C-alpha positions in Angstrom: -9.7 16.9 -2.0 -9.6 20.2 -3.9 -12.2 22.6 -2.6 -13.8 23.0 -6.1 -14.4 19.3 -6.3 -16.0 18.9 -2.9 -19.5 19.8 -4.1 -19.3 17.1 -6.8 -19.7 14.3 -4.2 -22.3 16.1 -2.0 -25.3 14.3 -0.6 -28.5 15.5 0.9 -30.3 14.3 4.1 -33.4 15.4 5.8 -31.3 17.5 8.1 -28.7 19.1 5.9 -26.5 19.0 2.8 -23.1 17.3 3.3 -19.9 16.9 1.3 -16.7 15.1 1.7 -13.5 16.9 2.6 -11.3 13.9 1.6 -11.3 11.7 -1.5 -13.2 8.5 -1.2 -11.4 5.4 -2.4 -14.6 4.1 -4.0 -14.3 6.8 -6.6 -13.2 5.5 -10.0 -9.8 7.2 -10.2 -9.1 7.6 -6.5 -6.3 5.1 -6.4 -4.4 6.5 -9.4 -4.9 10.1 -8.1 -3.6 9.1 -4.6 -0.6 7.4 -6.1 0.3 10.5 -8.2 0.0 12.6 -5.1 2.3 10.3 -3.1 4.8 10.3 -6.0 4.8 14.1 -6.0 4.9 14.5 -2.2 7.8 12.0 -1.7 9.6 12.6 -5.0 12.8 13.7 -3.3 13.1 10.5 -1.2 11.4 7.8 -3.3 14.0 5.1 -4.2 16.5 6.6 -1.7 15.0 5.9 1.7 11.3 5.5 1.0 9.2 3.2 -1.2 5.5 4.1 -1.7 2.8 2.1 -3.4 -0.7 3.5 -2.8 -1.3 2.8 0.9 2.0 0.9 1.6 5.0 3.0 2.6 8.3 1.7 3.7 11.2 3.7 5.1 14.4 1.7 4.6 17.8 2.4 6.0 21.2 0.7 6.2 21.6 1.5 9.9 19.6 2.5 13.0 21.2 5.9 13.1 20.4 6.5 9.4 16.9 5.2 10.0 16.2 7.9 12.6 17.3 10.6 10.1 15.2 9.0 7.3 12.1 8.8 9.5 12.7 12.5 10.5 12.7 13.4 6.8 9.6 11.2 6.1 7.6 12.8 9.0 8.6 16.3 8.1 7.4 15.7 4.6 4.1 14.4 5.9 3.7 17.5 8.1 4.6 19.8 5.2 1.7 18.5 3.2 -0.6 18.1 6.2 -0.8 14.3 5.7 -1.5 11.8 8.6 -0.9 8.2 9.1 -3.2 5.7 10.8 -1.3 4.6 13.9 -3.1 1.3 14.0 -1.6 0.4 10.6 2.0 1.6 11.3 4.8 -0.6 12.4 8.2 0.8 13.4 11.7 -0.6 14.0 11.3 -4.0 12.3 14.1 -5.9 10.7 11.7 -7.7 8.3 8.2 -7.2 7.0 5.8 -7.7 4.1 5.7 -5.1 1.4 3.4 -5.7 -1.6 3.3 -9.4 -0.8 7.1 -9.8 -0.6 9.1 -10.4 2.5 11.7 -7.6 2.9 14.7 -8.2 5.2 18.1 -6.8 5.8 19.4 -9.2 3.3 17.0 -8.1 0.6 13.8 -9.7 -0.8 13.0 -13.2 0.4 10.3 -15.7 -0.4 7.0 -15.1 1.4 6.3 -18.4 3.2 2.5 -17.9 3.0 2.7 -17.8 -0.8 5.3 -20.6 -0.9 3.0 -22.8 1.2 0.0 -22.0 -1.0 1.9 -23.3 -4.1 3.1 -26.4 -2.2 -0.4 -27.2 -1.0 -2.0 -26.5 -4.4 -4.1 -29.4 -5.6 -2.8 -31.3 -8.6 -4.8 -31.6 -11.9 -4.9 -35.4 -11.7 -8.6 -35.3 -11.0 -9.3 -33.2 -14.0 -7.1 -35.5 -16.2 -9.1 -38.6 -15.0 -12.3 -36.9 -16.1 -10.9 -36.0 -19.6 -9.5 -39.6 -20.0 -12.8 -41.2 -19.2 -14.5 -38.9 -21.8 -12.0 -40.1 -24.5 -12.9 -43.7 -23.9 
């Protein structure tokens, strides 16, 4: 958060006055502001070896050797802007994974079985049609 904006979200307790050093995601435009920041920070590699959408980031590479180089570029960019990742939310070295609800594999984008099953198991509208038919009689 910009230093001049820190005082705008200050709060007072009996002991002291406090302010946030980082932007809270509960703020109205926090998501859009964060996305603009990510777009600027990773502008040189977005679409080439990185995809970023708010808190989802994927480093994609055609080979293991290239992936090591792409990760190096990604991490050096993070260090350059003093950004950190939450290690509990990071996964490395996977051949497939979910990104924005889609399954990403070496072959490309595949159907997400969770969403596929949700559609298959969806209840039909027969019960609603029976109610409408009885009203018409």
